[in-house]
C-alpha positions in Angstrom: 67.0 72.5 87.0 66.4 68.7 87.2 67.4 66.6 90.2 70.4 64.3 90.1 68.4 61.2 89.5 66.7 62.6 86.4 69.9 64.1 85.1 71.8 60.9 85.5 69.1 58.9 83.6 69.0 61.4 80.8 72.8 61.4 80.5 72.9 57.6 80.3 70.1 57.6 77.7 72.1 60.2 75.6 75.3 58.1 75.8 73.4 54.9 74.8 71.6 56.6 72.0 74.8 58.1 70.6 76.5 54.7 70.8 73.8 53.0 68.8 73.0 55.9 66.4 69.3 56.2 67.3 67.1 59.1 67.8 64.2 59.8 70.2 61.1 61.9 70.4 58.7 62.7 73.2 54.9 63.1 73.3 53.8 64.5 76.6 50.5 65.3 78.2 50.6 65.5 82.0 54.4 66.1 82.1 54.0 69.1 79.8 57.4 68.8 78.2 59.5 67.8 81.2 60.9 64.6 79.6 62.0 66.6 76.6 63.4 69.2 78.9 65.4 66.6 80.9 66.9 65.2 77.7 67.8 68.5 76.2 69.4 69.7 79.4 72.3 67.4 78.6 75.0 68.9 76.3 75.1 67.1 73.0 71.4 66.1 73.1 70.8 67.5 69.7 72.4 64.4 68.2 69.7 62.3 69.9 66.5 64.3 70.3 64.4 64.9 67.2 61.8 66.9 69.0 58.8 66.8 71.3 55.1 67.3 71.2 53.2 68.6 74.2 49.7 67.3 73.6 47.9 68.4 76.7 44.5 68.8 75.1 42.7 66.1 73.2 42.6 68.3 70.2 46.4 68.5 70.3 46.7 64.7 70.6 44.6 64.4 67.4 46.3 67.2 65.5 49.9 66.8 66.5 50.3 63.1 67.3 47.6 61.7 65.0 45.6 60.0 67.8 42.3 59.0 66.3 39.3 60.9 67.7 37.3 57.7 68.1 40.0 56.2 70.2 39.9 59.1 72.6 36.1 58.9 72.7 36.1 55.2 73.4 38.9 55.1 76.0 39.6 58.6 77.2 42.9 60.4 77.1 44.3 58.5 80.1 44.4 55.0 78.7 46.7 52.4 77.3 45.3 52.7 73.7 45.8 56.5 73.7 49.3 56.3 75.1 50.3 53.7 72.4 48.8 55.9 69.7 50.6 59.0 71.0 54.0 57.2 71.0 53.4 55.7 67.5 52.2 58.9 66.1 55.0 60.9 67.6 57.6 58.5 66.3 56.1 58.7 62.8 55.6 62.5 62.7 59.0 63.3 64.2 60.8 60.6 62.2 62.6 59.2 65.2 63.9 55.7 66.0 62.0 55.8 69.3 59.2 57.9 70.9 58.0 57.9 74.5 54.5 59.1 75.4 53.0 60.0 78.8 49.3 60.6 79.6 47.9 60.7 83.1 46.2 62.4 86.0 48.7 64.6 87.9 46.1 66.2 90.1 45.3 67.5 92.5 41.9 67.4 90.8 40.6 65.7 87.6 40.7 62.1 89.0 37.7 59.7 89.1 37.1 56.3 90.6 38.2 54.6 87.4 41.1 57.0 86.7 42.3 58.3 90.1 45.0 61.0 90.6 48.3 59.4 90.1 47.3 57.1 87.3 49.7 57.5 84.4 50.1 55.5 81.2 53.4 55.3 79.4 54.2 53.9 75.9 57.4 53.7 73.9 57.3 53.0 70.2 60.4 51.7 68.4 61.4 49.5 65.5 60.3 46.3 67.4 56.8 47.6 68.3 55.3 49.5 71.2 55.7 48.8 74.9 53.2 50.0 77.5 53.4 50.5 81.2 50.8 51.7 83.7 51.7 53.3 87.0 49.5 54.2 89.9 51.6 56.6 91.9 48.7 57.4 94.3 47.6 60.7 95.7 51.0 62.4 95.8 51.5 66.1 95.0 51.3 67.2 91.4 55.0 67.9 91.3 55.9 64.5 92.7 53.6 62.7 90.2 55.2 64.6 87.3 58.7 64.0 88.7 58.1 60.2 89.0 56.5 60.2 85.5 59.7 61.7 84.0 61.8 59.0 85.7 59.4 56.3 84.5 59.4 57.6 80.9 63.2 57.8 80.8 63.4 54.2 82.2 60.9 52.9 79.6 62.8 54.6 76.8 66.0 53.1 78.1 64.5 49.6 78.3 63.1 49.9 74.8 66.3 51.2 73.1 69.1 48.9 72.0 71.1 47.5 74.9 74.8 46.9 75.3 74.4 43.6 73.3 72.9 45.4 70.3 
């Protein structure tokens, strides 16, 4: 179902999470659950994955992840503040050690001069705070932007989780 690159990353994340006894959650907009799907495609993932929220609509971001409506009004859904709020809200609501969030413009439409197709914001909330990353993948296909977003989200989650020295 997922390509080898995604499956390998998800497997490494599962092994690391099990080693350190942590849990993860996902809060996804433009990826529509693909990150959660990649993680749960790995046998044994139920020991790591607490759950996932697909918050495609702004109303879902507010209701499910607790993103403040005024934050959405001020910055728009595809923004650093909203990605951070999604990750922090998902972590709290799913009682997980870590939560990764993704919000972006996968295209082919929906972009603007300020927020072009291929712009994706990622955030990962954990015990030591929330990390953010912005990527501008460019005008690739919708499928490729979403695939690259899954990889980026898994990488950010891996970088935020405890390492081998923890």
